[in-house]
mmCIF file as Biopython writes it, N, C-alpha, C and O atoms, coordinates in Angstrom:
data_model
#
loop_
_atom_site.group_PDB
_atom_site.id
_atom_site.type_symbol
_atom_site.label_atom_id
_atom_site.label_alt_id
_atom_site.label_comp_id
_atom_site.label_asym_id
_atom_site.label_entity_id
_atom_site.label_seq_id
_atom_site.pdbx_PDB_ins_code
_atom_site.Cartn_x
_atom_site.Cartn_y
_atom_site.Cartn_z
_atom_site.occupancy
_atom_site.B_iso_or_equiv
_atom_site.auth_seq_id
_atom_site.auth_asym_id
_atom_site.pdbx_PDB_model_num
ATOM 1   N N  . UNK A ? 1  ? 7.065   -10.080 0.559   1.0 0.0 1  A 1 
ATOM 2   C CA . UNK A ? 1  ? 6.460   -9.205  1.565   1.0 0.0 1  A 1 
ATOM 3   C C  . UNK A ? 1  ? 5.714   -8.088  0.887   1.0 0.0 1  A 1 
ATOM 4   O O  . UNK A ? 1  ? 4.581   -7.784  1.259   1.0 0.0 1  A 1 
ATOM 5   N N  . UNK A ? 2  ? 6.329   -7.468  -0.106  1.0 0.0 2  A 1 
ATOM 6   C CA . UNK A ? 2  ? 5.693   -6.346  -0.795  1.0 0.0 2  A 1 
ATOM 7   C C  . UNK A ? 2  ? 4.426   -6.720  -1.505  1.0 0.0 2  A 1 
ATOM 8   O O  . UNK A ? 2  ? 3.462   -5.956  -1.543  1.0 0.0 2  A 1 
ATOM 9   N N  . UNK A ? 3  ? 4.439   -7.904  -2.065  1.0 0.0 3  A 1 
ATOM 10  C CA . UNK A ? 3  ? 3.264   -8.391  -2.805  1.0 0.0 3  A 1 
ATOM 11  C C  . UNK A ? 3  ? 2.056   -8.569  -1.873  1.0 0.0 3  A 1 
ATOM 12  O O  . UNK A ? 3  ? 0.920   -8.279  -2.246  1.0 0.0 3  A 1 
ATOM 13  N N  . UNK A ? 4  ? 2.328   -9.049  -0.660  1.0 0.0 4  A 1 
ATOM 14  C CA . UNK A ? 4  ? 1.229   -9.229  0.317   1.0 0.0 4  A 1 
ATOM 15  C C  . UNK A ? 4  ? 0.634   -7.916  0.697   1.0 0.0 4  A 1 
ATOM 16  O O  . UNK A ? 4  ? -0.590  -7.815  0.791   1.0 0.0 4  A 1 
ATOM 17  N N  . UNK A ? 5  ? 1.433   -6.893  0.924   1.0 0.0 5  A 1 
ATOM 18  C CA . UNK A ? 5  ? 0.916   -5.563  1.315   1.0 0.0 5  A 1 
ATOM 19  C C  . UNK A ? 5  ? 0.038   -5.008  0.232   1.0 0.0 5  A 1 
ATOM 20  O O  . UNK A ? 5  ? -1.009  -4.434  0.532   1.0 0.0 5  A 1 
ATOM 21  N N  . UNK A ? 6  ? 0.417   -5.152  -1.005  1.0 0.0 6  A 1 
ATOM 22  C CA . UNK A ? 6  ? -0.385  -4.648  -2.115  1.0 0.0 6  A 1 
ATOM 23  C C  . UNK A ? 6  ? -1.702  -5.383  -2.189  1.0 0.0 6  A 1 
ATOM 24  O O  . UNK A ? 6  ? -2.719  -4.764  -2.499  1.0 0.0 6  A 1 
ATOM 25  N N  . UNK A ? 7  ? -1.731  -6.680  -1.918  1.0 0.0 7  A 1 
ATOM 26  C CA . UNK A ? 7  ? -2.983  -7.415  -1.916  1.0 0.0 7  A 1 
ATOM 27  C C  . UNK A ? 7  ? -3.912  -6.937  -0.787  1.0 0.0 7  A 1 
ATOM 28  O O  . UNK A ? 7  ? -5.126  -6.860  -0.976  1.0 0.0 7  A 1 
ATOM 29  N N  . UNK A ? 8  ? -3.350  -6.622  0.368   1.0 0.0 8  A 1 
ATOM 30  C CA . UNK A ? 8  ? -4.147  -6.056  1.448   1.0 0.0 8  A 1 
ATOM 31  C C  . UNK A ? 8  ? -4.788  -4.747  1.015   1.0 0.0 8  A 1 
ATOM 32  O O  . UNK A ? 8  ? -5.993  -4.557  1.175   1.0 0.0 8  A 1 
ATOM 33  N N  . UNK A ? 9  ? -3.991  -3.853  0.472   1.0 0.0 9  A 1 
ATOM 34  C CA . UNK A ? 9  ? -4.529  -2.562  0.057   1.0 0.0 9  A 1 
ATOM 35  C C  . UNK A ? 9  ? -5.504  -2.678  -1.118  1.0 0.0 9  A 1 
ATOM 36  O O  . UNK A ? 9  ? -6.480  -1.932  -1.194  1.0 0.0 9  A 1 
ATOM 37  N N  . UNK A ? 10 ? -5.240  -3.595  -2.014  1.0 0.0 10 A 1 
ATOM 38  C CA . UNK A ? 10 ? -6.136  -3.779  -3.152  1.0 0.0 10 A 1 
ATOM 39  C C  . UNK A ? 10 ? -7.504  -4.228  -2.734  1.0 0.0 10 A 1 
ATOM 40  O O  . UNK A ? 10 ? -8.488  -3.912  -3.404  1.0 0.0 10 A 1 
ATOM 41  N N  . UNK A ? 11 ? -7.599  -4.969  -1.626  1.0 0.0 11 A 1 
ATOM 42  C CA . UNK A ? 11 ? -8.907  -5.403  -1.162  1.0 0.0 11 A 1 
ATOM 43  C C  . UNK A ? 11 ? -9.574  -4.355  -0.280  1.0 0.0 11 A 1 
ATOM 44  O O  . UNK A ? 11 ? -10.799 -4.346  -0.158  1.0 0.0 11 A 1 
ATOM 45  N N  . UNK A ? 12 ? -8.808  -3.491  0.326   1.0 0.0 12 A 1 
ATOM 46  C CA . UNK A ? 12 ? -9.358  -2.532  1.284   1.0 0.0 12 A 1 
ATOM 47  C C  . UNK A ? 12 ? -9.810  -1.221  0.621   1.0 0.0 12 A 1 
ATOM 48  O O  . UNK A ? 12 ? -10.897 -0.729  0.925   1.0 0.0 12 A 1 
ATOM 49  N N  . UNK A ? 13 ? -9.014  -0.658  -0.259  1.0 0.0 13 A 1 
ATOM 50  C CA . UNK A ? 13 ? -9.283  0.648   -0.825  1.0 0.0 13 A 1 
ATOM 51  C C  . UNK A ? 13 ? -10.609 0.697   -1.615  1.0 0.0 13 A 1 
ATOM 52  O O  . UNK A ? 13 ? -11.436 1.571   -1.355  1.0 0.0 13 A 1 
ATOM 53  N N  . UNK A ? 14 ? -10.822 -0.209  -2.559  1.0 0.0 14 A 1 
ATOM 54  C CA . UNK A ? 14 ? -12.104 -0.098  -3.290  1.0 0.0 14 A 1 
ATOM 55  C C  . UNK A ? 14 ? -13.332 -0.344  -2.425  1.0 0.0 14 A 1 
ATOM 56  O O  . UNK A ? 14 ? -14.387 0.240   -2.671  1.0 0.0 14 A 1 
ATOM 57  N N  . UNK A ? 15 ? -13.212 -1.177  -1.445  1.0 0.0 15 A 1 
ATOM 58  C CA . UNK A ? 15 ? -14.373 -1.488  -0.598  1.0 0.0 15 A 1 
ATOM 59  C C  . UNK A ? 15 ? -14.795 -0.284  0.248   1.0 0.0 15 A 1 
ATOM 60  O O  . UNK A ? 15 ? -15.986 -0.018  0.407   1.0 0.0 15 A 1 
ATOM 61  N N  . UNK A ? 16 ? -13.833 0.424   0.777   1.0 0.0 16 A 1 
ATOM 62  C CA . UNK A ? 16 ? -14.146 1.529   1.676   1.0 0.0 16 A 1 
ATOM 63  C C  . UNK A ? 16 ? -14.146 2.860   0.957   1.0 0.0 16 A 1 
ATOM 64  O O  . UNK A ? 16 ? -15.031 3.687   1.176   1.0 0.0 16 A 1 
ATOM 65  N N  . UNK A ? 17 ? -13.151 3.078   0.093   1.0 0.0 17 A 1 
ATOM 66  C CA . UNK A ? 17 ? -12.990 4.379   -0.562  1.0 0.0 17 A 1 
ATOM 67  C C  . UNK A ? 17 ? -14.057 4.716   -1.570  1.0 0.0 17 A 1 
ATOM 68  O O  . UNK A ? 17 ? -14.235 5.894   -1.878  1.0 0.0 17 A 1 
ATOM 69  N N  . UNK A ? 18 ? -14.762 3.772   -2.090  1.0 0.0 18 A 1 
ATOM 70  C CA . UNK A ? 18 ? -15.713 4.073   -3.143  1.0 0.0 18 A 1 
ATOM 71  C C  . UNK A ? 18 ? -17.133 4.197   -2.655  1.0 0.0 18 A 1 
ATOM 72  O O  . UNK A ? 18 ? -18.030 4.401   -3.473  1.0 0.0 18 A 1 
ATOM 73  N N  . UNK A ? 19 ? -17.386 4.086   -1.389  1.0 0.0 19 A 1 
ATOM 74  C CA . UNK A ? 19 ? -18.760 4.106   -0.908  1.0 0.0 19 A 1 
ATOM 75  C C  . UNK A ? 19 ? -19.413 5.470   -1.144  1.0 0.0 19 A 1 
ATOM 76  O O  . UNK A ? 19 ? -20.621 5.510   -1.376  1.0 0.0 19 A 1 
ATOM 77  N N  . UNK A ? 20 ? -18.697 6.570   -1.099  1.0 0.0 20 A 1 
ATOM 78  C CA . UNK A ? 20 ? -19.329 7.840   -1.371  1.0 0.0 20 A 1 
ATOM 79  C C  . UNK A ? 20 ? -19.706 7.966   -2.807  1.0 0.0 20 A 1 
ATOM 80  O O  . UNK A ? 20 ? -20.656 8.685   -3.116  1.0 0.0 20 A 1 
ATOM 81  N N  . UNK A ? 21 ? -19.005 7.297   -3.729  1.0 0.0 21 A 1 
ATOM 82  C CA . UNK A ? 21 ? -19.319 7.415   -5.143  1.0 0.0 21 A 1 
ATOM 83  C C  . UNK A ? 21 ? -20.502 6.509   -5.539  1.0 0.0 21 A 1 
ATOM 84  O O  . UNK A ? 21 ? -21.315 6.882   -6.385  1.0 0.0 21 A 1 
ATOM 85  N N  . UNK A ? 22 ? -20.588 5.346   -4.936  1.0 0.0 22 A 1 
ATOM 86  C CA . UNK A ? 22 ? -21.625 4.383   -5.335  1.0 0.0 22 A 1 
ATOM 87  C C  . UNK A ? 22 ? -22.809 4.340   -4.397  1.0 0.0 22 A 1 
ATOM 88  O O  . UNK A ? 22 ? -23.605 3.403   -4.458  1.0 0.0 22 A 1 
ATOM 89  N N  . UNK A ? 23 ? -22.948 5.327   -3.533  1.0 0.0 23 A 1 
ATOM 90  C CA . UNK A ? 23 ? -24.043 5.326   -2.568  1.0 0.0 23 A 1 
ATOM 91  C C  . UNK A ? 23 ? -25.365 5.681   -3.251  1.0 0.0 23 A 1 
ATOM 92  O O  . UNK A ? 23 ? -25.871 6.799   -3.153  1.0 0.0 23 A 1 
ATOM 93  N N  . UNK A ? 24 ? -25.903 4.664   -3.951  1.0 0.0 24 A 1 
ATOM 94  C CA . UNK A ? 24 ? -27.133 4.796   -4.703  1.0 0.0 24 A 1 
ATOM 95  C C  . UNK A ? 24 ? -28.028 3.573   -4.455  1.0 0.0 24 A 1 
ATOM 96  O O  . UNK A ? 24 ? -27.517 2.476   -4.230  1.0 0.0 24 A 1 
ATOM 97  N N  . UNK A ? 25 ? -29.301 3.740   -4.492  1.0 0.0 25 A 1 
ATOM 98  C CA . UNK A ? 25 ? -30.180 2.613   -4.392  1.0 0.0 25 A 1 
ATOM 99  C C  . UNK A ? 25 ? -30.414 1.989   -5.736  1.0 0.0 25 A 1 
ATOM 100 O O  . UNK A ? 25 ? -30.423 0.764   -5.859  1.0 0.0 25 A 1 
ATOM 101 N N  . UNK A ? 26 ? -30.605 2.804   -6.744  1.0 0.0 26 A 1 
ATOM 102 C CA . UNK A ? 26 ? -30.762 2.326   -8.112  1.0 0.0 26 A 1 
ATOM 103 C C  . UNK A ? 26 ? -29.422 2.206   -8.775  1.0 0.0 26 A 1 
ATOM 104 O O  . UNK A ? 26 ? -28.587 3.074   -8.519  1.0 0.0 26 A 1 
ATOM 105 N N  . UNK A ? 27 ? -29.132 1.267   -9.567  1.0 0.0 27 A 1 
ATOM 106 C CA . UNK A ? 27 ? -29.876 0.168   -10.044 1.0 0.0 27 A 1 
ATOM 107 C C  . UNK A ? 27 ? -29.862 -0.989  -9.067  1.0 0.0 27 A 1 
ATOM 108 O O  . UNK A ? 27 ? -29.057 -1.016  -8.135  1.0 0.0 27 A 1 
ATOM 109 N N  . UNK A ? 28 ? -30.747 -1.938  -9.279  1.0 0.0 28 A 1 
ATOM 110 C CA . UNK A ? 28 ? -30.726 -3.167  -8.483  1.0 0.0 28 A 1 
ATOM 111 C C  . UNK A ? 28 ? -29.899 -4.221  -9.179  1.0 0.0 28 A 1 
ATOM 112 O O  . UNK A ? 28 ? -30.014 -4.407  -10.390 1.0 0.0 28 A 1 
ATOM 113 N N  . UNK A ? 29 ? -29.079 -4.902  -8.437  1.0 0.0 29 A 1 
ATOM 114 C CA . UNK A ? 29 ? -28.240 -5.982  -8.985  1.0 0.0 29 A 1 
ATOM 115 C C  . UNK A ? 29 ? -28.549 -7.242  -8.189  1.0 0.0 29 A 1 
ATOM 116 O O  . UNK A ? 29 ? -28.360 -7.286  -6.973  1.0 0.0 29 A 1 
ATOM 117 N N  . UNK A ? 30 ? -29.025 -8.265  -8.890  1.0 0.0 30 A 1 
ATOM 118 C CA . UNK A ? 30 ? -29.435 -9.530  -8.249  1.0 0.0 30 A 1 
ATOM 119 C C  . UNK A ? 30 ? -30.472 -9.305  -7.158  1.0 0.0 30 A 1 
ATOM 120 O O  . UNK A ? 30 ? -30.493 -10.013 -6.151  1.0 0.0 30 A 1 
ATOM 121 N N  . UNK A ? 31 ? -31.333 -8.310  -7.366  1.0 0.0 31 A 1 
ATOM 122 C CA . UNK A ? 31 ? -32.397 -8.035  -6.443  1.0 0.0 31 A 1 
ATOM 123 C C  . UNK A ? 31 ? -31.969 -7.201  -5.227  1.0 0.0 31 A 1 
ATOM 124 O O  . UNK A ? 31 ? -32.770 -6.943  -4.329  1.0 0.0 31 A 1 
ATOM 125 N N  . UNK A ? 32 ? -30.735 -6.796  -5.213  1.0 0.0 32 A 1 
ATOM 126 C CA . UNK A ? 32 ? -30.218 -5.999  -4.078  1.0 0.0 32 A 1 
ATOM 127 C C  . UNK A ? 32 ? -29.961 -4.562  -4.558  1.0 0.0 32 A 1 
ATOM 128 O O  . UNK A ? 32 ? -29.599 -4.341  -5.713  1.0 0.0 32 A 1 
ATOM 129 N N  . UNK A ? 33 ? -30.153 -3.598  -3.660  1.0 0.0 33 A 1 
ATOM 130 C CA . UNK A ? 33 ? -29.726 -2.222  -4.013  1.0 0.0 33 A 1 
ATOM 131 C C  . UNK A ? 33 ? -28.229 -2.240  -4.321  1.0 0.0 33 A 1 
ATOM 132 O O  . UNK A ? 33 ? -27.486 -3.057  -3.777  1.0 0.0 33 A 1 
ATOM 133 N N  . UNK A ? 34 ? -27.799 -1.344  -5.184  1.0 0.0 34 A 1 
ATOM 134 C CA . UNK A ? 34 ? -26.421 -1.397  -5.697  1.0 0.0 34 A 1 
ATOM 135 C C  . UNK A ? 34 ? -25.395 -1.302  -4.566  1.0 0.0 34 A 1 
ATOM 136 O O  . UNK A ? 34 ? -24.398 -2.024  -4.581  1.0 0.0 34 A 1 
ATOM 137 N N  . UNK A ? 35 ? -25.620 -0.432  -3.599  1.0 0.0 35 A 1 
ATOM 138 C CA . UNK A ? 35 ? -24.634 -0.261  -2.520  1.0 0.0 35 A 1 
ATOM 139 C C  . UNK A ? 35 ? -24.502 -1.534  -1.704  1.0 0.0 35 A 1 
ATOM 140 O O  . UNK A ? 35 ? -23.400 -1.892  -1.289  1.0 0.0 35 A 1 
ATOM 141 N N  . UNK A ? 36 ? -25.607 -2.217  -1.471  1.0 0.0 36 A 1 
ATOM 142 C CA . UNK A ? 36 ? -25.565 -3.478  -0.696  1.0 0.0 36 A 1 
ATOM 143 C C  . UNK A ? 36 ? -24.874 -4.568  -1.498  1.0 0.0 36 A 1 
ATOM 144 O O  . UNK A ? 36 ? -24.095 -5.342  -0.942  1.0 0.0 36 A 1 
ATOM 145 N N  . UNK A ? 37 ? -25.145 -4.640  -2.795  1.0 0.0 37 A 1 
ATOM 146 C CA . UNK A ? 37 ? -24.415 -5.546  -3.674  1.0 0.0 37 A 1 
ATOM 147 C C  . UNK A ? 37 ? -22.923 -5.295  -3.680  1.0 0.0 37 A 1 
ATOM 148 O O  . UNK A ? 37 ? -22.126 -6.231  -3.621  1.0 0.0 37 A 1 
ATOM 149 N N  . UNK A ? 38 ? -22.541 -4.004  -3.752  1.0 0.0 38 A 1 
ATOM 150 C CA . UNK A ? 38 ? -21.140 -3.618  -3.775  1.0 0.0 38 A 1 
ATOM 151 C C  . UNK A ? 38 ? -20.425 -4.046  -2.496  1.0 0.0 38 A 1 
ATOM 152 O O  . UNK A ? 38 ? -19.311 -4.567  -2.547  1.0 0.0 38 A 1 
ATOM 153 N N  . UNK A ? 39 ? -21.058 -3.828  -1.367  1.0 0.0 39 A 1 
ATOM 154 C CA . UNK A ? 39 ? -20.426 -4.247  -0.104  1.0 0.0 39 A 1 
ATOM 155 C C  . UNK A ? 39 ? -20.336 -5.727  0.019   1.0 0.0 39 A 1 
ATOM 156 O O  . UNK A ? 39 ? -19.323 -6.237  0.497   1.0 0.0 39 A 1 
ATOM 157 N N  . UNK A ? 40 ? -21.354 -6.451  -0.392  1.0 0.0 40 A 1 
ATOM 158 C CA . UNK A ? 40 ? -21.328 -7.901  -0.372  1.0 0.0 40 A 1 
ATOM 159 C C  . UNK A ? 40 ? -20.247 -8.466  -1.289  1.0 0.0 40 A 1 
ATOM 160 O O  . UNK A ? 40 ? -19.544 -9.414  -0.940  1.0 0.0 40 A 1 
ATOM 161 N N  . UNK A ? 41 ? -20.133 -7.862  -2.465  1.0 0.0 41 A 1 
ATOM 162 C CA . UNK A ? 41 ? -19.102 -8.271  -3.419  1.0 0.0 41 A 1 
ATOM 163 C C  . UNK A ? 41 ? -17.724 -8.111  -2.796  1.0 0.0 41 A 1 
ATOM 164 O O  . UNK A ? 41 ? -16.882 -8.998  -2.935  1.0 0.0 41 A 1 
ATOM 165 N N  . UNK A ? 42 ? -17.476 -6.996  -2.109  1.0 0.0 42 A 1 
ATOM 166 C CA . UNK A ? 42 ? -16.169 -6.781  -1.514  1.0 0.0 42 A 1 
ATOM 167 C C  . UNK A ? 42 ? -15.871 -7.622  -0.296  1.0 0.0 42 A 1 
ATOM 168 O O  . UNK A ? 42 ? -14.711 -7.921  -0.013  1.0 0.0 42 A 1 
ATOM 169 N N  . UNK A ? 43 ? -16.907 -8.006  0.429   1.0 0.0 43 A 1 
ATOM 170 C CA . UNK A ? 43 ? -16.702 -8.979  1.504   1.0 0.0 43 A 1 
ATOM 171 C C  . UNK A ? 43 ? -16.192 -10.301 0.934   1.0 0.0 43 A 1 
ATOM 172 O O  . UNK A ? 43 ? -15.269 -10.907 1.477   1.0 0.0 43 A 1 
ATOM 173 N N  . UNK A ? 44 ? -16.796 -10.733 -0.152  1.0 0.0 44 A 1 
ATOM 174 C CA . UNK A ? 44 ? -16.406 -11.995 -0.797  1.0 0.0 44 A 1 
ATOM 175 C C  . UNK A ? 44 ? -15.004 -11.857 -1.391  1.0 0.0 44 A 1 
ATOM 176 O O  . UNK A ? 44 ? -14.162 -12.735 -1.206  1.0 0.0 44 A 1 
ATOM 177 N N  . UNK A ? 45 ? -14.758 -10.769 -2.095  1.0 0.0 45 A 1 
ATOM 178 C CA . UNK A ? 45 ? -13.442 -10.564 -2.708  1.0 0.0 45 A 1 
ATOM 179 C C  . UNK A ? 45 ? -12.320 -10.407 -1.678  1.0 0.0 45 A 1 
ATOM 180 O O  . UNK A ? 45 ? -11.212 -10.899 -1.888  1.0 0.0 45 A 1 
ATOM 181 N N  . UNK A ? 46 ? -12.601 -9.738  -0.593  1.0 0.0 46 A 1 
ATOM 182 C CA . UNK A ? 46 ? -11.607 -9.583  0.504   1.0 0.0 46 A 1 
ATOM 183 C C  . UNK A ? 46 ? -11.263 -10.939 1.103   1.0 0.0 46 A 1 
ATOM 184 O O  . UNK A ? 46 ? -10.099 -11.201 1.404   1.0 0.0 46 A 1 
ATOM 185 N N  . UNK A ? 47 ? -12.221 -11.771 1.275   1.0 0.0 47 A 1 
ATOM 186 C CA . UNK A ? 47 ? -11.944 -13.099 1.774   1.0 0.0 47 A 1 
ATOM 187 C C  . UNK A ? 47 ? -11.048 -13.873 0.820   1.0 0.0 47 A 1 
ATOM 188 O O  . UNK A ? 47 ? -10.123 -14.570 1.236   1.0 0.0 47 A 1 
ATOM 189 N N  . UNK A ? 48 ? -11.343 -13.736 -0.475  1.0 0.0 48 A 1 
ATOM 190 C CA . UNK A ? 48 ? -10.504 -14.400 -1.469  1.0 0.0 48 A 1 
ATOM 191 C C  . UNK A ? 48 ? -9.083  -13.856 -1.459  1.0 0.0 48 A 1 
ATOM 192 O O  . UNK A ? 48 ? -8.134  -14.638 -1.515  1.0 0.0 48 A 1 
ATOM 193 N N  . UNK A ? 49 ? -8.908  -12.540 -1.389  1.0 0.0 49 A 1 
ATOM 194 C CA . UNK A ? 49 ? -7.591  -11.929 -1.388  1.0 0.0 49 A 1 
ATOM 195 C C  . UNK A ? 49 ? -6.823  -12.348 -0.138  1.0 0.0 49 A 1 
ATOM 196 O O  . UNK A ? 49 ? -5.626  -12.623 -0.231  1.0 0.0 49 A 1 
ATOM 197 N N  . UNK A ? 50 ? -7.462  -12.408 1.018   1.0 0.0 50 A 1 
ATOM 198 C CA . UNK A ? 50 ? -6.750  -12.835 2.250   1.0 0.0 50 A 1 
ATOM 199 C C  . UNK A ? 50 ? -6.375  -14.298 2.166   1.0 0.0 50 A 1 
ATOM 200 O O  . UNK A ? 50 ? -5.342  -14.682 2.715   1.0 0.0 50 A 1 
ATOM 201 N N  . UNK A ? 51 ? -7.162  -15.139 1.505   1.0 0.0 51 A 1 
ATOM 202 C CA . UNK A ? 51 ? -6.791  -16.519 1.304   1.0 0.0 51 A 1 
ATOM 203 C C  . UNK A ? 51 ? -5.553  -16.607 0.436   1.0 0.0 51 A 1 
ATOM 204 O O  . UNK A ? 51 ? -4.659  -17.406 0.716   1.0 0.0 51 A 1 
ATOM 205 N N  . UNK A ? 52 ? -5.483  -15.795 -0.621  1.0 0.0 52 A 1 
ATOM 206 C CA . UNK A ? 52 ? -4.289  -15.787 -1.481  1.0 0.0 52 A 1 
ATOM 207 C C  . UNK A ? 52 ? -3.066  -15.288 -0.705  1.0 0.0 52 A 1 
ATOM 208 O O  . UNK A ? 52 ? -1.975  -15.833 -0.871  1.0 0.0 52 A 1 
ATOM 209 N N  . UNK A ? 53 ? -3.225  -14.290 0.115   1.0 0.0 53 A 1 
ATOM 210 C CA . UNK A ? 53 ? -2.116  -13.797 0.942   1.0 0.0 53 A 1 
ATOM 211 C C  . UNK A ? 53 ? -1.640  -14.907 1.890   1.0 0.0 53 A 1 
ATOM 212 O O  . UNK A ? 53 ? -0.437  -15.074 2.090   1.0 0.0 53 A 1 
ATOM 213 N N  . UNK A ? 54 ? -2.549  -15.639 2.455   1.0 0.0 54 A 1 
ATOM 214 C CA . UNK A ? 54 ? -2.206  -16.761 3.335   1.0 0.0 54 A 1 
ATOM 215 C C  . UNK A ? 54 ? -1.408  -17.821 2.623   1.0 0.0 54 A 1 
ATOM 216 O O  . UNK A ? 54 ? -0.470  -18.386 3.185   1.0 0.0 54 A 1 
ATOM 217 N N  . UNK A ? 55 ? -1.778  -18.094 1.381   1.0 0.0 55 A 1 
ATOM 218 C CA . UNK A ? 55 ? -1.038  -19.082 0.582   1.0 0.0 55 A 1 
ATOM 219 C C  . UNK A ? 55 ? 0.374   -18.589 0.241   1.0 0.0 55 A 1 
ATOM 220 O O  . UNK A ? 55 ? 1.341   -19.350 0.277   1.0 0.0 55 A 1 
ATOM 221 N N  . UNK A ? 56 ? 0.463   -17.284 -0.092  1.0 0.0 56 A 1 
ATOM 222 C CA . UNK A ? 56 ? 1.745   -16.742 -0.499  1.0 0.0 56 A 1 
ATOM 223 C C  . UNK A ? 56 ? 2.715   -16.472 0.646   1.0 0.0 56 A 1 
ATOM 224 O O  . UNK A ? 56 ? 3.916   -16.328 0.417   1.0 0.0 56 A 1 
ATOM 225 N N  . UNK A ? 57 ? 2.215   -16.403 1.856   1.0 0.0 57 A 1 
ATOM 226 C CA . UNK A ? 57 ? 3.068   -16.057 3.004   1.0 0.0 57 A 1 
ATOM 227 C C  . UNK A ? 57 ? 3.893   -17.294 3.393   1.0 0.0 57 A 1 
ATOM 228 O O  . UNK A ? 57 ? 3.336   -18.316 3.792   1.0 0.0 57 A 1 
ATOM 229 N N  . UNK A ? 58 ? 5.241   -17.190 3.273   1.0 0.0 58 A 1 
ATOM 230 C CA . UNK A ? 58 ? 6.075   -18.349 3.627   1.0 0.0 58 A 1 
ATOM 231 C C  . UNK A ? 58 ? 6.062   -18.641 5.131   1.0 0.0 58 A 1 
ATOM 232 O O  . UNK A ? 58 ? 6.365   -19.771 5.515   1.0 0.0 58 A 1 
ATOM 233 N N  . UNK A ? 59 ? 5.740   -17.717 5.966   1.0 0.0 59 A 1 
ATOM 234 C CA . UNK A ? 59 ? 5.673   -17.957 7.423   1.0 0.0 59 A 1 
ATOM 235 C C  . UNK A ? 59 ? 4.587   -18.960 7.763   1.0 0.0 59 A 1 
ATOM 236 O O  . UNK A ? 59 ? 4.652   -19.618 8.801   1.0 0.0 59 A 1 
ATOM 237 N N  . UNK A ? 60 ? 3.596   -19.081 6.905   1.0 0.0 60 A 1 
ATOM 238 C CA . UNK A ? 60 ? 2.504   -20.044 7.192   1.0 0.0 60 A 1 
ATOM 239 C C  . UNK A ? 60 ? 2.859   -21.442 6.822   1.0 0.0 60 A 1 
ATOM 240 O O  . UNK A ? 60 ? 2.112   -22.367 7.143   1.0 0.0 60 A 1 
ATOM 241 N N  . UNK A ? 61 ? 4.003   -21.649 6.138   1.0 0.0 61 A 1 
ATOM 242 C CA . UNK A ? 61 ? 4.396   -22.960 5.682   1.0 0.0 61 A 1 
ATOM 243 C C  . UNK A ? 61 ? 5.572   -23.524 6.460   1.0 0.0 61 A 1 
ATOM 244 O O  . UNK A ? 61 ? 6.074   -24.596 6.122   1.0 0.0 61 A 1 
ATOM 245 N N  . UNK A ? 62 ? 6.016   -22.834 7.482   1.0 0.0 62 A 1 
ATOM 246 C CA . UNK A ? 62 ? 7.133   -23.315 8.283   1.0 0.0 62 A 1 
ATOM 247 C C  . UNK A ? 62 ? 6.697   -24.507 9.130   1.0 0.0 62 A 1 
ATOM 248 O O  . UNK A ? 62 ? 5.648   -24.482 9.774   1.0 0.0 62 A 1 
ATOM 249 N N  . UNK A ? 63 ? 7.506   -25.529 9.115   1.0 0.0 63 A 1 
ATOM 250 C CA . UNK A ? 63 ? 7.242   -26.676 9.956   1.0 0.0 63 A 1 
ATOM 251 C C  . UNK A ? 63 ? 6.219   -27.651 9.376   1.0 0.0 63 A 1 
ATOM 252 O O  . UNK A ? 63 ? 5.868   -28.627 10.039  1.0 0.0 63 A 1 
ATOM 253 N N  . UNK A ? 64 ? 5.735   -27.417 8.164   1.0 0.0 64 A 1 
ATOM 254 C CA . UNK A ? 64 ? 4.765   -28.320 7.592   1.0 0.0 64 A 1 
ATOM 255 C C  . UNK A ? 64 ? 5.508   -29.565 7.039   1.0 0.0 64 A 1 
ATOM 256 O O  . UNK A ? 64 ? 6.609   -29.479 6.496   1.0 0.0 64 A 1 
ATOM 257 N N  . UNK A ? 65 ? 4.859   -30.684 7.204   1.0 0.0 65 A 1 
ATOM 258 C CA . UNK A ? 65 ? 5.425   -31.912 6.640   1.0 0.0 65 A 1 
ATOM 259 C C  . UNK A ? 65 ? 4.437   -32.497 5.654   1.0 0.0 65 A 1 
ATOM 260 O O  . UNK A ? 65 ? 3.226   -32.419 5.859   1.0 0.0 65 A 1 
ATOM 261 N N  . UNK A ? 66 ? 4.937   -33.070 4.608   1.0 0.0 66 A 1 
ATOM 262 C CA . UNK A ? 66 ? 4.095   -33.807 3.656   1.0 0.0 66 A 1 
ATOM 263 C C  . UNK A ? 66 ? 3.778   -35.171 4.231   1.0 0.0 66 A 1 
ATOM 264 O O  . UNK A ? 66 ? 4.686   -35.909 4.614   1.0 0.0 66 A 1 
ATOM 265 N N  . UNK A ? 67 ? 2.521   -35.509 4.295   1.0 0.0 67 A 1 
ATOM 266 C CA . UNK A ? 67 ? 2.136   -36.818 4.838   1.0 0.0 67 A 1 
ATOM 267 C C  . UNK A ? 67 ? 1.776   -37.732 3.689   1.0 0.0 67 A 1 
ATOM 268 O O  . UNK A ? 67 ? 1.419   -38.890 3.909   1.0 0.0 67 A 1 
#
């Protein structure tokens, strides 16, 4: 349970908390302004972290049968 909560916070805090620090147009990364790249990166990483939490959660595996 504790591990899941840390994964939630790990994906949330950098995405939201750092916007005031990285709110810059320059430099461009992959043709995107840095702030847009940063937000897109965290959308992808948050999806990955939530997938890992889903795998680690034993409540999601109750009643499953191997076919």
